[in-house]
Each structure stands twice: as C-alpha cells, then as structure tokens.
C-alpha positions as a Python dict, from the first residue, in 0.01 Angstrom:
ca = {
    (1, 'M'): (0, 0, 0),
    (2, 'K'): (43, 277, 252),
    (3, 'N'): (-261, 266, 486),
    (4, 'I'): (-497, -31, 515),
    (5, 'A'): (-771, -135, 753),
    (6, 'V'): (-831, -496, 862),
    (7, 'V'): (-1185, -557, 986),
    (8, 'L'): (-1211, -874, 1189),
    (9, 'R'): (-1575, -952, 1256),
    (10, 'G'): (-1759, -1259, 1391),
    (11, 'H'): (-1689, -1546, 1635),
    (12, 'V'): (-1345, -1553, 1796),
    (13, 'R'): (-1291, -1923, 1717),
    (14, 'T'): (-930, -1986, 1637),
    (15, 'W'): (-803, -1623, 1657),
    (16, 'N'): (-549, -1698, 1931),
    (17, 'F'): (-371, -1940, 1691),
    (18, 'N'): (-414, -1727, 1381),
    (19, 'A'): (-307, -1389, 1522),
    (20, 'P'): (71, -1405, 1466),
    (21, 'K'): (22, -1529, 1108),
    (22, 'V'): (-238, -1271, 1035),
    (23, 'F'): (-26, -987, 1167),
    (24, 'D'): (274, -1108, 966),
    (25, 'F'): (75, -1119, 648),
    (26, 'Y'): (-61, -763, 666),
    (27, 'D'): (261, -613, 803),
    (28, 'K'): (434, -730, 484),
    (29, 'I'): (179, -559, 239),
    (30, 'A'): (130, -218, 393),
    (31, 'D'): (324, 57, 574),
    (32, 'N'): (48, 110, 826),
    (33, 'V'): (-215, -146, 935),
    (34, 'D'): (-512, -52, 1149),
    (35, 'Y'): (-728, -321, 1311),
    (36, 'Y'): (-1095, -326, 1399),
    (37, 'F'): (-1229, -625, 1595),
    (38, 'T'): (-1600, -698, 1667),
    (39, 'T'): (-1727, -1022, 1806),
    (40, 'W'): (-2035, -1173, 1970),
    (41, 'D'): (-2083, -1213, 2349),
    (42, 'T'): (-2124, -1584, 2295),
    (43, 'S'): (-1754, -1618, 2214),
    (44, 'N'): (-1463, -1670, 2455),
    (45, 'I'): (-1272, -1341, 2446),
    (46, 'D'): (-1009, -1438, 2708),
    (47, 'G'): (-672, -1300, 2587),
    (48, 'V'): (-805, -1170, 2253),
    (49, 'K'): (-747, -799, 2312),
    (50, 'E'): (-398, -876, 2450),
    (51, 'T'): (-295, -1021, 2110),
    (52, 'F'): (-304, -668, 1970),
    (53, 'E'): (-50, -532, 2217),
    (54, 'Y'): (194, -435, 1944),
    (55, 'Q'): (-62, -356, 1672),
    (56, 'N'): (-280, -57, 1591),
    (57, 'L'): (-609, -166, 1736),
    (58, 'I'): (-845, 122, 1661),
    (59, 'H'): (-1165, -36, 1790),
    (60, 'F'): (-1256, -350, 1984),
    (61, 'Q'): (-1624, -429, 2059),
    (62, 'I'): (-1828, -718, 2199),
    (63, 'I'): (-2187, -732, 2066),
    (64, 'S'): (-2496, -886, 2219),
    (65, 'S'): (-2632, -1173, 2022),
    (66, 'E'): (-2986, -1089, 2136),
    (67, 'L'): (-3022, -742, 1997),
    (68, 'D'): (-3358, -805, 1830),
    (69, 'N'): (-3604, -1082, 1776),
    (70, 'S'): (-3480, -1356, 1554),
    (71, 'I'): (-3558, -1368, 1180),
    (72, 'L'): (-3551, -1747, 1201),
    (73, 'E'): (-3857, -1927, 1343),
    (74, 'G'): (-3772, -2109, 1659),
    (75, 'D'): (-3435, -1939, 1695),
    (76, 'P'): (-3407, -1756, 2027),
    (77, 'E'): (-3111, -1557, 1928),
    (78, 'G'): (-3102, -1201, 1786),
    (79, 'K'): (-3198, -1068, 1450),
    (80, 'Y'): (-2842, -995, 1350),
    (81, 'Y'): (-2692, -1315, 1493),
    (82, 'N'): (-2670, -1490, 1156),
    (83, 'G'): (-2438, -1525, 859),
    (84, 'H'): (-2611, -1268, 624),
    (85, 'L'): (-2700, -967, 841),
    (86, 'G'): (-2443, -1021, 1114),
    (87, 'P'): (-2121, -927, 925),
    (88, 'A'): (-2274, -617, 772),
    (89, 'F'): (-2419, -505, 1102),
    (90, 'M'): (-2089, -558, 1284),
    (91, 'N'): (-1903, -361, 1012),
    (92, 'T'): (-2155, -80, 1041),
    (93, 'L'): (-2073, -41, 1409),
    (94, 'I'): (-1708, 28, 1331),
    (95, 'L'): (-1785, 296, 1066),
    (96, 'P'): (-1766, 594, 1306),
    (97, 'Y'): (-1420, 480, 1432),
    (98, 'K'): (-1302, 412, 1075),
    (99, 'R'): (-1410, 758, 952),
    (100, 'L'): (-1247, 931, 1253),
    (101, 'R'): (-922, 740, 1189),
    (102, 'E'): (-918, 842, 818),
    (103, 'K'): (-955, 1202, 927),
    (104, 'E'): (-654, 1156, 1155),
    (105, 'L'): (-462, 1009, 859),
    (106, 'N'): (-586, 1292, 633),
    (107, 'Q'): (-676, 1032, 371),
    (108, 'K'): (-907, 735, 316),
    (109, 'Y'): (-765, 387, 350),
    (110, 'D'): (-602, 251, 39),
    (111, 'C'): (-771, -81, 107),
    (112, 'V'): (-1011, -236, 365),
    (113, 'F'): (-1002, -608, 427),
    (114, 'D'): (-1334, -747, 546),
    (115, 'T'): (-1258, -1081, 706),
    (116, 'R'): (-1290, -1303, 1016),
    (117, 'P'): (-1091, -1400, 1323),
    (118, 'D'): (-1078, -1766, 1217),
    (119, 'V'): (-923, -1695, 872),
    (120, 'I'): (-554, -1684, 772),
    (121, 'P'): (-472, -1506, 451),
    (122, 'Q'): (-184, -1618, 235),
    (123, 'R'): (3, -1478, -65),
    (124, 'I'): (-28, -1673, -386),
    (125, 'K'): (305, -1748, -558),
    (126, 'Y'): (408, -1782, -915),
    (127, 'I'): (445, -2149, -1010),
    (128, 'W'): (650, -2118, -1326),
    (129, 'G'): (889, -1888, -1503),
    (130, 'D'): (1165, -1665, -1370),
    (131, 'K'): (949, -1557, -1077),
    (132, 'A'): (855, -1918, -967),
    (133, 'G'): (822, -1930, -591),
    (134, 'M'): (790, -1554, -556),
    (135, 'P'): (468, -1384, -435),
    (136, 'I'): (237, -1245, -711),
    (137, 'E'): (231, -869, -707),
    (138, 'I'): (-42, -708, -500),
    (139, 'I'): (-335, -560, -693),
    (140, 'P'): (-486, -262, -501),
    (141, 'P'): (-866, -221, -525),
    (142, 'T'): (-1033, -8, -792),
    (143, 'K'): (-1348, 203, -751),
    (144, 'D'): (-1679, 23, -682),
    (145, 'T'): (-1508, -322, -700),
    (146, 'V'): (-1514, -592, -431),
    (147, 'Y'): (-1250, -863, -448),
    (148, 'T'): (-1306, -1217, -331),
    (149, 'T'): (-1074, -1515, -301),
    (150, 'G'): (-1294, -1733, -517),
    (151, 'L'): (-1632, -1837, -651),
    (152, 'E'): (-1815, -2168, -593),
    (153, 'L'): (-2133, -2339, -687),
    (154, 'Q'): (-2417, -2366, -430),
    (155, 'T'): (-2780, -2458, -424),
    (156, 'N'): (-3003, -2148, -452),
    (157, 'L'): (-3254, -2178, -163),
    (158, 'S'): (-3497, -1906, -273),
    (159, 'D'): (-3842, -1964, -419),
    (160, 'I'): (-3759, -1731, -708),
    (161, 'K'): (-3459, -1908, -852),
    (162, 'Q'): (-3388, -2267, -746),
    (163, 'G'): (-3103, -2490, -862),
    (164, 'T'): (-2730, -2436, -879),
    (165, 'D'): (-2608, -2080, -860),
    (166, 'I'): (-2278, -1886, -825),
    (167, 'A'): (-2172, -1795, -473),
    (168, 'I'): (-1875, -1595, -351),
    (169, 'Q'): (-1623, -1694, -84),
    (170, 'D'): (-1712, -1429, 164),
    (171, 'W'): (-1463, -1506, 447),
    (172, 'L'): (-1204, -1256, 304),
    (173, 'L'): (-1313, -966, 83),
    (174, 'Y'): (-1133, -647, 13),
    (175, 'C'): (-1215, -317, -155),
    (176, 'D'): (-1154, 54, -127),
    (177, 'S'): (-1289, 262, 164),
    (178, 'D'): (-1598, 387, -15),
    (179, 'A'): (-1694, 42, -145),
    (180, 'F'): (-1655, -99, 203),
    (181, 'E'): (-1912, 152, 335),
    (182, 'K'): (-2150, 66, 53),
    (183, 'T'): (-2132, -307, 142),
    (184, 'T'): (-2228, -243, 503),
    (185, 'L'): (-2566, -97, 391),
    (186, 'R'): (-2702, -444, 309),
    (187, 'Y'): (-2810, -496, 673),
    (188, 'H'): (-3066, -211, 633),
    (189, 'S'): (-3418, -332, 568),
    (190, 'D'): (-3464, -101, 266),
    (191, 'K'): (-3166, -272, 103),
    (192, 'Y'): (-3297, -623, 126),
    (193, 'I'): (-3314, -804, -208),
    (194, 'Y'): (-3534, -1087, -76),
    (195, 'E'): (-3807, -1116, 182),
    (196, 'I'): (-3648, -1213, 518),
    (197, 'G'): (-3620, -1595, 536),
    (198, 'N'): (-3656, -1649, 163),
    (199, 'G'): (-3299, -1564, 44),
    (200, 'P'): (-3092, -1786, -181),
    (201, 'G'): (-2818, -1827, 79),
    (202, 'T'): (-2567, -1566, 214),
    (203, 'Q'): (-2298, -1616, -37),
    (204, 'I'): (-2525, -1595, -336),
    (205, 'E'): (-2727, -1310, -206),
    (206, 'L'): (-2413, -1112, -138),
    (207, 'R'): (-2311, -1149, -501),
    (208, 'E'): (-2654, -1029, -608),
    (209, 'Y'): (-2634, -738, -372),
    (210, 'F'): (-2314, -620, -537),
    (211, 'S'): (-2464, -653, -884),
    (212, 'Q'): (-2784, -459, -791),
    (213, 'N'): (-2592, -180, -634),
    (214, 'E'): (-2373, -131, -946),
    (215, 'M'): (-2056, -280, -788),
    (216, 'F'): (-1818, -504, -972),
    (217, 'L'): (-1693, -839, -836),
    (218, 'S'): (-1345, -966, -904),
    (219, 'V'): (-1155, -1274, -805),
    (220, 'S'): (-811, -1191, -662),
    (221, 'D'): (-507, -1371, -801),
    (222, 'W'): (-259, -1266, -538),
    (223, 'V'): (-425, -1371, -206),
    (224, 'R'): (-622, -1669, -78),
    (225, 'A'): (-764, -1743, 263),
    (226, 'F'): (-823, -2049, 478),
    (227, 'M'): (-1063, -2108, 763),
    (228, 'I'): (-870, -2263, 1054),
    (229, 'R'): (-1048, -2511, 1286),
    (230, 'P'): (-986, -2592, 1656),
    (231, 'N'): (-804, -2919, 1585),
    (232, 'V'): (-511, -2706, 1468),
    (233, 'F'): (-425, -2642, 1834),
    (234, 'K'): (-330, -3004, 1885),
    (235, 'L'): (-43, -2977, 1639),
    (236, 'D'): (296, -2954, 1809),
    (237, 'W'): (498, -2633, 1770),
    (238, 'K'): (695, -2754, 1465),
    (239, 'D'): (381, -2872, 1280),
    (240, 'Q'): (212, -2534, 1355),
    (241, 'Q'): (473, -2368, 1145),
    (242, 'N'): (417, -2624, 861),
    (243, 'E'): (169, -2501, 604),
    (244, 'E'): (90, -2852, 476),
    (245, 'K'): (6, -2974, 830),
    (246, 'I'): (-226, -2679, 892),
    (247, 'M'): (-403, -2753, 559),
    (248, 'D'): (-439, -3122, 665),
    (249, 'S'): (-610, -3008, 990),
    (250, 'I'): (-862, -2806, 787),
    (251, 'S'): (-955, -3110, 585),
    (252, 'E'): (-972, -3328, 900),
    (253, 'W'): (-1224, -3112, 1089),
    (254, 'P'): (-1541, -3209, 892),
    (255, 'T'): (-1452, -3586, 941),
    (256, 'L'): (-1453, -3556, 1316),
    (257, 'D'): (-1760, -3655, 1517),
    (258, 'S'): (-1946, -3405, 1731),
    (259, 'E'): (-1803, -3538, 2062),
    (260, 'T'): (-1442, -3498, 1943),
    (261, 'K'): (-1506, -3149, 1810),
    (262, 'T'): (-1672, -3050, 2142),
    (263, 'N'): (-1381, -3193, 2344),
    (264, 'L'): (-1133, -3005, 2131),
    (265, 'C'): (-1317, -2674, 2185),
    (266, 'E'): (-1344, -2726, 2559),
    (267, 'H'): (-980, -2827, 2588),
    (268, 'Y'): (-844, -2533, 2398),
    (269, 'G'): (-1082, -2272, 2533),
    (270, 'V'): (-1298, -2216, 2226),
    (271, 'S'): (-1664, -2137, 2279),
    (272, 'I'): (-1885, -2425, 2180),
    (273, 'N'): (-2138, -2165, 2046),
    (274, 'D'): (-1884, -2058, 1785),
    (275, 'Y'): (-1932, -2386, 1609),
    (276, 'K'): (-2294, -2468, 1699),
    (277, 'D'): (-2448, -2133, 1597),
    (278, 'T'): (-2371, -2180, 1238),
    (279, 'P'): (-2550, -2352, 941),
    (280, 'S'): (-2221, -2441, 772),
    (281, 'I'): (-2192, -2817, 732),
    (282, 'T'): (-1814, -2815, 704),
    (283, 'C'): (-1786, -2594, 1020),
    (284, 'K'): (-2068, -2701, 1248),
    (285, 'I'): (-2045, -2928, 1554),
}
C-alpha cells in the first residue's frame, strides 16, 4: 500500500512498550504511514509524544473523560468515557486533520487502521507449502467493508435478544477512508441502534451497526492483533524480543491478583485508571 493512516485511540496503557513493534509493522506494509493519537486525560502520557519523534504524527490529542454526564447510573465519568461511544467519538475528533492530510496527499488513504495503543499487530504466515514461514499477502480494503482480526461468541446483554451472539474483535479494525468515516457516525444519537444502557455489548452492537448501515464485515487472514498487558515490562530485554514470552505474559495477566496488577502499573508508570475504568474481565484490575 502507498498511503495509510493508523488511528491509535484510547488509554495509553502499554504503548511505551508497543511503540517500536507497532512502527516496525506498519513501516513494512506501506510507503507512507501517518499516525493519529487520541487518549484520555486519565492516562499517563509521559514520554508518549516523544515516541513519534521519527514518525509522521499528524495529530495528538488528550481528551477530558468528563465531557458530559455519564450514561451509566452511578458512574461519575463522562458520557463518552466508555467502550462503545468512546472510540467513535475519539475518531470523530481526528476527522478534520485526516481530511486535511488527504488533501495534502491529493488522494484518500488506501487504508485506515482503527486500533489502540495497547495493541500489537502481527503478520500471519503460511504454515505449509512452498511459502511456509512467509507472511501471507496483504489484502487491501474494498468499498464499504470493515475488516476485523476475528469473531467470537459473547452473551447478548440486551432485552431484545438474549443468549449467545456473534461479536467482533474490535481492537484492530481496518477499512478504506470512506468506510472509516462512516464507522465514526455511530457515536451520534440519531445512529444509536439501542436505547442507551440497553445494548447487547459493544462488540455485538458494532457488528449490528455495520449491518444496518449496509457495510460488509470480513475477517482478515493476513494480520492478527494482541493486547499487551503491563506485566510485559518485567520481561528482560531478551525475552521482550521473544514472541512466545510476550504471548505468555498476555495469558498470565488475568491470573494475577489485583494487588499484583496495581503494583506492576505503579512500578512501570501505567495509570491505574487505564485498567480500572473498563468492564473487561480479562483486562480489569
């Protein structure tokens, strides 16, 4: 691909560990890579902007977590400070900068990656045949199609349809420039599928949003993505270069008790809020 945008939105979390690996991944798949970074004011942003010293950082923004009254009863934080509306709202804020940059390039981005600072992407490789061990060829996005790294089964939490339902892995999505702008509209109230507070869960509702807006959903076969947790920082330099060791640290995080997780965050300069302000069982402190 020639020109791509990488939109990193959400809590900073393990970005300072991930940054070199993220840059290396995108540098290898495109001639030009532009980055957009938006995060919450509850995160620790020390040194974050400096990681982009040798990258094309088009926009960097810190957003207040208290922009509006909460949609969750008893939650003092802002309306957009949640897993469903937050990503779309943050992405909307970068749209003026994205459009201006595309005018400078005199073309729209070939691809926009919608992902998070705590995620490392990885090429999938052939496992048999003459190409065994080689990366699978990149598949550029097609019109009105959003690509995810996988699907999973989750419990539908809405009153309309309860039981097991199909959810998308939403921590790394990619699509073309127009489809990206269409996905950001979901934070507008006139685009809500469910009454606020009665949704089926973010990853299910996002899939339904794509369907209702005549967008296709496809599972990518050339890229996967992993959420890196703070215990990765305790690996020595050699193990930090070892893919298997990093994967082991991901599996270890949910088994740690709250005190150990808290101590790791404090020791390595990761905001405690990054792992408390989340409903995710496998992530939460």
